[in-house]
N, CA, C, O and the ligand as a Tripos MOL2 file, in Angstrom:
@<TRIPOS>MOLECULE
protein
  213   211    54     0     0
PROTEIN
NO_CHARGES

@<TRIPOS>ATOM
      1 N          19.0320  -44.4010  -35.6880 N.3       1 MET1
      2 CA         19.8640  -44.4280  -34.3440 C.3       1 MET1
      3 C          20.5110  -43.1780  -34.1610 C.2       1 MET1
      4 O          21.2590  -42.7660  -35.0470 O.2       1 MET1
      5 N          20.3090  -42.4890  -33.0710 N.am      2 ALA2
      6 CA         20.8210  -41.0500  -32.9310 C.3       2 ALA2
      7 C          22.2780  -41.1210  -32.3970 C.2       2 ALA2
      8 O          22.6140  -41.9240  -31.5260 O.2       2 ALA2
      9 N          23.0560  -40.2950  -32.9330 N.am      3 GLU3
     10 CA         24.5200  -40.1990  -32.4990 C.3       3 GLU3
     11 C          24.4580  -39.6900  -31.0190 C.2       3 GLU3
     12 O          23.6930  -38.8280  -30.5870 O.2       3 GLU3
     13 N          25.3240  -40.3260  -30.3870 N.am      4 GLU4
     14 CA         25.5010  -40.0970  -28.9680 C.3       4 GLU4
     15 C          26.7800  -39.1500  -28.8980 C.2       4 GLU4
     16 O          27.6940  -39.4460  -29.6680 O.2       4 GLU4
     17 N          26.9300  -38.2050  -28.1870 N.am      5 THR5
     18 CA         28.0980  -37.3460  -27.8800 C.3       5 THR5
     19 C          28.4600  -37.4020  -26.5440 C.2       5 THR5
     20 O          27.7080  -37.7310  -25.6270 O.2       5 THR5
     21 N          29.6700  -37.0640  -26.4440 N.am      6 TYR6
     22 CA         30.1530  -36.9950  -25.0630 C.3       6 TYR6
     23 C          30.9940  -35.6180  -25.0690 C.2       6 TYR6
     24 O          31.6390  -35.2190  -26.0380 O.2       6 TYR6
     25 N          30.8800  -34.9530  -23.8160 N.am      7 GLU7
     26 CA         31.6110  -33.6580  -23.6550 C.3       7 GLU7
     27 C          32.2840  -33.9030  -22.2120 C.2       7 GLU7
     28 O          31.6360  -34.2710  -21.2320 O.2       7 GLU7
     29 N          33.6580  -33.6530  -22.2110 N.am      8 GLY8
     30 CA         34.2370  -33.7260  -20.9740 C.3       8 GLY8
     31 C          35.6580  -33.7560  -21.0600 C.2       8 GLY8
     32 O          36.2090  -33.2340  -22.0290 O.2       8 GLY8
     33 N          36.3140  -34.3070  -20.1590 N.am      9 GLU9
     34 CA         37.8130  -34.3270  -20.1600 C.3       9 GLU9
     35 C          38.4060  -35.5130  -20.9150 C.2       9 GLU9
     36 O          37.9880  -36.6610  -20.7630 O.2       9 GLU9
     37 N          39.4280  -35.1690  -21.7590 N.am     10 PHE10
     38 CA         40.2760  -36.2360  -22.5080 C.3      10 PHE10
     39 C          41.6660  -35.8380  -22.0950 C.2      10 PHE10
     40 O          42.0380  -34.7070  -21.7840 O.2      10 PHE10
     41 N          42.4300  -37.0290  -22.1420 N.am     11 TYR11
     42 CA         43.8820  -36.6630  -22.0570 C.3      11 TYR11
     43 C          44.6350  -36.6190  -23.4470 C.2      11 TYR11
     44 O          44.6040  -37.5590  -24.2410 O.2      11 TYR11
     45 N          45.2490  -35.5520  -23.6420 N.am     12 CYS12
     46 CA         45.9910  -35.4200  -24.8830 C.3      12 CYS12
     47 C          47.3770  -35.9370  -24.6890 C.2      12 CYS12
     48 O          48.1730  -35.4650  -23.8770 O.2      12 CYS12
     49 N          47.6370  -37.0440  -25.5730 N.am     13 VAL13
     50 CA         49.0830  -37.4280  -25.3170 C.3      13 VAL13
     51 C          50.2000  -36.5530  -25.8710 C.2      13 VAL13
     52 O          51.3610  -36.5770  -25.4640 O.2      13 VAL13
     53 N          49.7110  -35.7550  -26.8730 N.am     14 LYS14
     54 CA         50.6900  -34.7850  -27.4360 C.3      14 LYS14
     55 C          51.0470  -33.5110  -26.6080 C.2      14 LYS14
     56 O          52.1780  -33.0310  -26.5260 O.2      14 LYS14
     57 N          49.8110  -32.9840  -25.9470 N.am     15 CYS15
     58 CA         50.1290  -31.9720  -25.0950 C.3      15 CYS15
     59 C          50.4810  -32.3240  -23.6980 C.2      15 CYS15
     60 O          50.7950  -31.4870  -22.8510 O.2      15 CYS15
     61 N          50.4080  -33.6620  -23.4890 N.am     16 LYS16
     62 CA         50.4240  -34.3580  -22.0490 C.3      16 LYS16
     63 C          49.7120  -33.4070  -20.9850 C.2      16 LYS16
     64 O          50.2270  -32.9720  -19.9550 O.2      16 LYS16
     65 N          48.4920  -33.1920  -21.4230 N.am     17 ALA17
     66 CA         47.6290  -32.5750  -20.5000 C.3      17 ALA17
     67 C          46.0560  -32.8750  -20.7760 C.2      17 ALA17
     68 O          45.6500  -33.3310  -21.8440 O.2      17 ALA17
     69 N          45.3300  -32.5980  -19.8080 N.am     18 LYS18
     70 CA         43.8950  -32.8070  -19.9720 C.3      18 LYS18
     71 C          43.2680  -31.7570  -20.6330 C.2      18 LYS18
     72 O          43.5040  -30.5850  -20.3400 O.2      18 LYS18
     73 N          42.3520  -32.1460  -21.6500 N.am     19 ARG19
     74 CA         41.6590  -31.1090  -22.4740 C.3      19 ARG19
     75 C          40.1590  -31.2830  -22.2950 C.2      19 ARG19
     76 O          39.6880  -32.3980  -22.0740 O.2      19 ARG19
     77 N          39.3610  -30.1330  -22.3920 N.am     20 GLU20
     78 CA         37.8810  -30.4070  -22.4670 C.3      20 GLU20
     79 C          37.5880  -30.4230  -23.9560 C.2      20 GLU20
     80 O          38.0730  -29.6260  -24.7580 O.2      20 GLU20
     81 N          36.7390  -31.4160  -24.2520 N.am     21 ALA21
     82 CA         36.4640  -31.5050  -25.7360 C.3      21 ALA21
     83 C          35.3420  -32.2000  -25.9050 C.2      21 ALA21
     84 O          35.0040  -32.9920  -25.0260 O.2      21 ALA21
     85 N          34.5970  -32.0340  -27.0160 N.am     22 LYS22
     86 CA         33.2900  -32.7410  -27.2800 C.3      22 LYS22
     87 C          33.5830  -33.5560  -28.5410 C.2      22 LYS22
     88 O          34.3200  -33.1690  -29.4470 O.2      22 LYS22
     89 N          32.9060  -34.7680  -28.5060 N.am     23 GLY23
     90 CA         32.9660  -35.7100  -29.6660 C.3      23 GLY23
     91 C          31.8930  -36.7100  -29.5780 C.2      23 GLY23
     92 O          31.0350  -36.6720  -28.6960 O.2      23 GLY23
     93 N          31.9530  -37.7220  -30.6170 N.am     24 ASN24
     94 CA         31.0240  -38.6330  -30.8180 C.3      24 ASN24
     95 C          31.4520  -39.9540  -30.0230 C.2      24 ASN24
     96 O          32.6390  -40.2520  -29.8890 O.2      24 ASN24
     97 N          30.4880  -40.6670  -29.5450 N.am     25 VAL25
     98 CA         30.5530  -41.9610  -28.9270 C.3      25 VAL25
     99 C          30.4850  -43.0290  -29.8290 C.2      25 VAL25
    100 O          29.4850  -43.1720  -30.5320 O.2      25 VAL25
    101 N          31.4540  -43.8060  -29.8880 N.am     26 VAL26
    102 CA         31.3020  -45.0520  -30.8570 C.3      26 VAL26
    103 C          31.3980  -46.2510  -29.9840 C.2      26 VAL26
    104 O          31.7870  -46.0780  -28.8290 O.2      26 VAL26
    105 N          31.0790  -47.4930  -30.4080 N.am     27 VAL27
    106 CA         31.1650  -48.5810  -29.7490 C.3      27 VAL27
    107 C          32.0910  -49.6380  -30.6000 C.2      27 VAL27
    108 O          31.7610  -49.9500  -31.7440 O.2      27 VAL27
    109 N          33.1560  -50.1200  -30.0340 N.am     28 ASN28
    110 CA         34.1840  -50.9090  -30.8050 C.3      28 ASN28
    111 C          33.7370  -52.3860  -30.8420 C.2      28 ASN28
    112 O          32.7420  -52.7820  -30.2350 O.2      28 ASN28
    113 N          34.5100  -53.1520  -31.5710 N.am     29 ALA29
    114 CA         34.1150  -54.5460  -31.7520 C.3      29 ALA29
    115 C          34.0540  -55.4430  -30.4320 C.2      29 ALA29
    116 O          33.4850  -56.5330  -30.3950 O.2      29 ALA29
    117 N          34.6940  -54.8640  -29.3830 N.am     30 LYS30
    118 CA         34.4440  -55.6130  -28.0770 C.3      30 LYS30
    119 C          33.4400  -55.1820  -27.2430 C.2      30 LYS30
    120 O          33.2710  -55.6680  -26.1250 O.2      30 LYS30
    121 N          32.6500  -54.1580  -27.7830 N.am     31 GLY31
    122 CA         31.4000  -53.6730  -27.1940 C.3      31 GLY31
    123 C          31.8420  -52.6030  -26.0450 C.2      31 GLY31
    124 O          31.0870  -52.3920  -25.0960 O.2      31 GLY31
    125 N          32.9550  -52.0110  -26.1540 N.am     32 THR32
    126 CA         33.3800  -50.9960  -25.3500 C.3      32 THR32
    127 C          33.0720  -49.6990  -25.9650 C.2      32 THR32
    128 O          33.3210  -49.5020  -27.1550 O.2      32 THR32
    129 N          32.5170  -48.7620  -25.1750 N.am     33 ARG33
    130 CA         32.0820  -47.4920  -25.6650 C.3      33 ARG33
    131 C          33.2020  -46.5100  -25.5640 C.2      33 ARG33
    132 O          33.8270  -46.3600  -24.5150 O.2      33 ARG33
    133 N          33.4530  -45.8520  -26.6400 N.am     34 MET34
    134 CA         34.6730  -45.0080  -26.6220 C.3      34 MET34
    135 C          34.2130  -43.5580  -27.1190 C.2      34 MET34
    136 O          33.4100  -43.4700  -28.0480 O.2      34 MET34
    137 N          34.6800  -42.5380  -26.5520 N.am     35 ALA35
    138 CA         34.4510  -41.2000  -26.8910 C.3      35 ALA35
    139 C          35.6480  -40.7540  -27.8540 C.2      35 ALA35
    140 O          36.8210  -41.0180  -27.5910 O.2      35 ALA35
    141 N          35.2620  -40.0870  -28.9390 N.am     36 LYS36
    142 CA         36.4800  -39.6910  -29.8010 C.3      36 LYS36
    143 C          36.2520  -38.2350  -30.0850 C.2      36 LYS36
    144 O          35.1550  -37.8210  -30.4620 O.2      36 LYS36
    145 N          37.3390  -37.4300  -29.8950 N.am     37 ALA37
    146 CA         37.1550  -35.9770  -30.1250 C.3      37 ALA37
    147 C          38.4580  -35.5330  -30.6230 C.2      37 ALA37
    148 O          39.3040  -36.4010  -30.8400 O.2      37 ALA37
    149 N          38.7550  -34.2210  -30.8470 N.am     38 LYS38
    150 CA         39.8640  -33.6210  -31.1540 C.3      38 LYS38
    151 C          40.3640  -32.5920  -30.2020 C.2      38 LYS38
    152 O          39.5780  -31.7780  -29.7180 O.2      38 LYS38
    153 N          41.7440  -32.5870  -29.8850 N.am     39 CYS39
    154 CA         42.2910  -31.7010  -28.9200 C.3      39 CYS39
    155 C          42.0640  -30.3080  -29.4940 C.2      39 CYS39
    156 O          42.3900  -29.9980  -30.6400 O.2      39 CYS39
    157 N          41.4750  -29.4790  -28.6090 N.am     40 PRO40
    158 CA         41.1300  -27.9060  -29.1960 C.3      40 PRO40
    159 C          42.5070  -27.1990  -29.3370 C.2      40 PRO40
    160 O          42.5620  -26.1650  -30.0030 O.2      40 PRO40
    161 N          43.6650  -27.7210  -28.7210 N.am     41 VAL41
    162 CA         44.7520  -26.9120  -28.8640 C.3      41 VAL41
    163 C          45.6920  -27.2790  -30.0630 C.2      41 VAL41
    164 O          46.1200  -26.4100  -30.8240 O.2      41 VAL41
    165 N          45.9870  -28.5860  -30.1920 N.am     42 CYS42
    166 CA         46.8450  -29.2340  -31.1080 C.3      42 CYS42
    167 C          46.2620  -30.0300  -32.2720 C.2      42 CYS42
    168 O          46.9100  -30.3430  -33.2700 O.2      42 CYS42
    169 N          44.9040  -30.3480  -32.0430 N.am     43 GLY43
    170 CA         44.2400  -31.0590  -33.1200 C.3      43 GLY43
    171 C          44.4560  -32.5890  -33.1930 C.2      43 GLY43
    172 O          43.9700  -33.2280  -34.1260 O.2      43 GLY43
    173 N          45.2060  -33.2040  -32.1830 N.am     44 THR44
    174 CA         45.2770  -34.5440  -32.1370 C.3      44 THR44
    175 C          44.0530  -35.1640  -31.8330 C.2      44 THR44
    176 O          43.2100  -34.6150  -31.1250 O.2      44 THR44
    177 N          43.8840  -36.4730  -32.4160 N.am     45 ASN45
    178 CA         42.7010  -37.2560  -32.0330 C.3      45 ASN45
    179 C          42.8330  -37.6770  -30.6670 C.2      45 ASN45
    180 O          43.8920  -38.1090  -30.2110 O.2      45 ASN45
    181 N          41.6290  -37.5410  -29.9180 N.am     46 LEU46
    182 CA         41.6290  -38.0400  -28.4180 C.3      46 LEU46
    183 C          40.6750  -39.0810  -28.3650 C.2      46 LEU46
    184 O          39.6530  -39.0750  -29.0500 O.2      46 LEU46
    185 N          40.9890  -39.9940  -27.5510 N.am     47 ASN47
    186 CA         40.0610  -41.1820  -27.3430 C.3      47 ASN47
    187 C          39.9180  -41.3530  -25.6790 C.2      47 ASN47
    188 O          40.8490  -41.1860  -24.8910 O.2      47 ASN47
    189 N          38.7650  -41.6630  -25.3810 N.am     48 ARG48
    190 CA         38.3400  -41.8840  -23.8970 C.3      48 ARG48
    191 C          37.5340  -43.1360  -23.7600 C.2      48 ARG48
    192 O          36.4910  -43.2180  -24.4080 O.2      48 ARG48
    193 N          37.8700  -44.0210  -23.0620 N.am     49 ILE49
    194 CA         37.1240  -45.1920  -22.8420 C.3      49 ILE49
    195 C          36.0020  -44.9220  -21.7250 C.2      49 ILE49
    196 O          36.2170  -44.5190  -20.5820 O.2      49 ILE49
    197 N          34.8230  -45.2160  -22.2700 N.am     50 LEU50
    198 CA         33.6090  -44.8980  -21.2560 C.3      50 LEU50
    199 C          33.1830  -46.2150  -20.4790 C.2      50 LEU50
    200 O          32.6000  -46.1310  -19.3980 O.2      50 LEU50
    201 N          33.4690  -47.3390  -21.0190 N.am     51 GLY51
    202 CA         32.9770  -48.4800  -20.4780 C.3      51 GLY51
    203 C          32.1990  -49.3750  -21.3900 C.2      51 GLY51
    204 O          32.1420  -49.1650  -22.6020 O.2      51 GLY51
    205 N          31.6050  -50.3700  -20.7990 N.am     52 LYS52
    206 CA         30.7240  -51.4230  -21.6510 C.3      52 LYS52
    207 C          29.4380  -50.7120  -22.1260 C.2      52 LYS52
    208 O          28.8040  -49.8950  -21.4570 O.2      52 LYS52
    209 N          29.1390  -51.1380  -23.3830 N.am     53 ALA53
    210 CA         27.9450  -50.5880  -23.9350 C.3      53 ALA53
    211 C          26.5560  -51.2520  -23.3060 C.2      53 ALA53
    212 O          25.4550  -50.8650  -23.6970 O.2      53 ALA53
    213 ZN         46.8100  -31.5450  -27.5460 Zn       54 ZN54
@<TRIPOS>BOND
     1     1     2 1
     2     2     3 1
     3     3     4 2
     4     3     5 am
     5     5     6 1
     6     6     7 1
     7     7     8 2
     8     7     9 am
     9     9    10 1
    10    10    11 1
    11    11    12 2
    12    11    13 am
    13    13    14 1
    14    14    15 1
    15    15    16 2
    16    15    17 am
    17    17    18 1
    18    18    19 1
    19    19    20 2
    20    19    21 am
    21    21    22 1
    22    22    23 1
    23    23    24 2
    24    23    25 am
    25    25    26 1
    26    26    27 1
    27    27    28 2
    28    27    29 am
    29    29    30 1
    30    30    31 1
    31    31    32 2
    32    31    33 am
    33    33    34 1
    34    34    35 1
    35    35    36 2
    36    35    37 am
    37    37    38 1
    38    38    39 1
    39    39    40 2
    40    39    41 am
    41    41    42 1
    42    42    43 1
    43    43    44 2
    44    43    45 am
    45    45    46 1
    46    46    47 1
    47    47    48 2
    48    47    49 am
    49    49    50 1
    50    50    51 1
    51    51    52 2
    52    51    53 am
    53    53    54 1
    54    54    55 1
    55    55    56 2
    56    55    57 am
    57    57    58 1
    58    58    59 1
    59    59    60 2
    60    59    61 am
    61    61    62 1
    62    62    63 1
    63    63    64 2
    64    63    65 am
    65    65    66 1
    66    66    67 1
    67    67    68 2
    68    67    69 am
    69    69    70 1
    70    70    71 1
    71    71    72 2
    72    71    73 am
    73    73    74 1
    74    74    75 1
    75    75    76 2
    76    75    77 am
    77    77    78 1
    78    78    79 1
    79    79    80 2
    80    79    81 am
    81    81    82 1
    82    82    83 1
    83    83    84 2
    84    83    85 am
    85    85    86 1
    86    86    87 1
    87    87    88 2
    88    87    89 am
    89    89    90 1
    90    90    91 1
    91    91    92 2
    92    91    93 am
    93    93    94 1
    94    94    95 1
    95    95    96 2
    96    95    97 am
    97    97    98 1
    98    98    99 1
    99    99   100 2
   100    99   101 am
   101   101   102 1
   102   102   103 1
   103   103   104 2
   104   103   105 am
   105   105   106 1
   106   106   107 1
   107   107   108 2
   108   107   109 am
   109   109   110 1
   110   110   111 1
   111   111   112 2
   112   111   113 am
   113   113   114 1
   114   114   115 1
   115   115   116 2
   116   115   117 am
   117   117   118 1
   118   118   119 1
   119   119   120 2
   120   119   121 am
   121   121   122 1
   122   122   123 1
   123   123   124 2
   124   123   125 am
   125   125   126 1
   126   126   127 1
   127   127   128 2
   128   127   129 am
   129   129   130 1
   130   130   131 1
   131   131   132 2
   132   131   133 am
   133   133   134 1
   134   134   135 1
   135   135   136 2
   136   135   137 am
   137   137   138 1
   138   138   139 1
   139   139   140 2
   140   139   141 am
   141   141   142 1
   142   142   143 1
   143   143   144 2
   144   143   145 am
   145   145   146 1
   146   146   147 1
   147   147   148 2
   148   147   149 am
   149   149   150 1
   150   150   151 1
   151   151   152 2
   152   151   153 am
   153   153   154 1
   154   154   155 1
   155   155   156 2
   156   155   157 am
   157   157   158 1
   158   158   159 1
   159   159   160 2
   160   159   161 am
   161   161   162 1
   162   162   163 1
   163   163   164 2
   164   163   165 am
   165   165   166 1
   166   166   167 1
   167   167   168 2
   168   167   169 am
   169   169   170 1
   170   170   171 1
   171   171   172 2
   172   171   173 am
   173   173   174 1
   174   174   175 1
   175   175   176 2
   176   175   177 am
   177   177   178 1
   178   178   179 1
   179   179   180 2
   180   179   181 am
   181   181   182 1
   182   182   183 1
   183   183   184 2
   184   183   185 am
   185   185   186 1
   186   186   187 1
   187   187   188 2
   188   187   189 am
   189   189   190 1
   190   190   191 1
   191   191   192 2
   192   191   193 am
   193   193   194 1
   194   194   195 1
   195   195   196 2
   196   195   197 am
   197   197   198 1
   198   198   199 1
   199   199   200 2
   200   199   201 am
   201   201   202 1
   202   202   203 1
   203   203   204 2
   204   203   205 am
   205   205   206 1
   206   206   207 1
   207   207   208 2
   208   207   209 am
   209   209   210 1
   210   210   211 1
   211   211   212 2
@<TRIPOS>SUBSTRUCTURE
     1 MET1         2 RESIDUE 1 A MET
     2 ALA2         6 RESIDUE 1 A ALA
     3 GLU3        10 RESIDUE 1 A GLU
     4 GLU4        14 RESIDUE 1 A GLU
     5 THR5        18 RESIDUE 1 A THR
     6 TYR6        22 RESIDUE 1 A TYR
     7 GLU7        26 RESIDUE 1 A GLU
     8 GLY8        30 RESIDUE 1 A GLY
     9 GLU9        34 RESIDUE 1 A GLU
    10 PHE10       38 RESIDUE 1 A PHE
    11 TYR11       42 RESIDUE 1 A TYR
    12 CYS12       46 RESIDUE 1 A CYS
    13 VAL13       50 RESIDUE 1 A VAL
    14 LYS14       54 RESIDUE 1 A LYS
    15 CYS15       58 RESIDUE 1 A CYS
    16 LYS16       62 RESIDUE 1 A LYS
    17 ALA17       66 RESIDUE 1 A ALA
    18 LYS18       70 RESIDUE 1 A LYS
    19 ARG19       74 RESIDUE 1 A ARG
    20 GLU20       78 RESIDUE 1 A GLU
    21 ALA21       82 RESIDUE 1 A ALA
    22 LYS22       86 RESIDUE 1 A LYS
    23 GLY23       90 RESIDUE 1 A GLY
    24 ASN24       94 RESIDUE 1 A ASN
    25 VAL25       98 RESIDUE 1 A VAL
    26 VAL26      102 RESIDUE 1 A VAL
    27 VAL27      106 RESIDUE 1 A VAL
    28 ASN28      110 RESIDUE 1 A ASN
    29 ALA29      114 RESIDUE 1 A ALA
    30 LYS30      118 RESIDUE 1 A LYS
    31 GLY31      122 RESIDUE 1 A GLY
    32 THR32      126 RESIDUE 1 A THR
    33 ARG33      130 RESIDUE 1 A ARG
    34 MET34      134 RESIDUE 1 A MET
    35 ALA35      138 RESIDUE 1 A ALA
    36 LYS36      142 RESIDUE 1 A LYS
    37 ALA37      146 RESIDUE 1 A ALA
    38 LYS38      150 RESIDUE 1 A LYS
    39 CYS39      154 RESIDUE 1 A CYS
    40 PRO40      158 RESIDUE 1 A PRO
    41 VAL41      162 RESIDUE 1 A VAL
    42 CYS42      166 RESIDUE 1 A CYS
    43 GLY43      170 RESIDUE 1 A GLY
    44 THR44      174 RESIDUE 1 A THR
    45 ASN45      178 RESIDUE 1 A ASN
    46 LEU46      182 RESIDUE 1 A LEU
    47 ASN47      186 RESIDUE 1 A ASN
    48 ARG48      190 RESIDUE 1 A ARG
    49 ILE49      194 RESIDUE 1 A ILE
    50 LEU50      198 RESIDUE 1 A LEU
    51 GLY51      202 RESIDUE 1 A GLY
    52 LYS52      206 RESIDUE 1 A LYS
    53 ALA53      210 RESIDUE 1 A ALA
    54 ZN54       213 GROUP 0 **** ****
């Protein structure tokens, strides 16, 4: 199963700003697709909800 990636806008809670980042898409226990990346400025983990799998 190929890893899915997501590239786009994430909201960084530490910078309190939107950041462009690229990360992996994961599916949580509820079947929601989430993109996970790291803020290119401060290194904080970023999560973005993409919707139902
Ligand atoms: Zn940040």
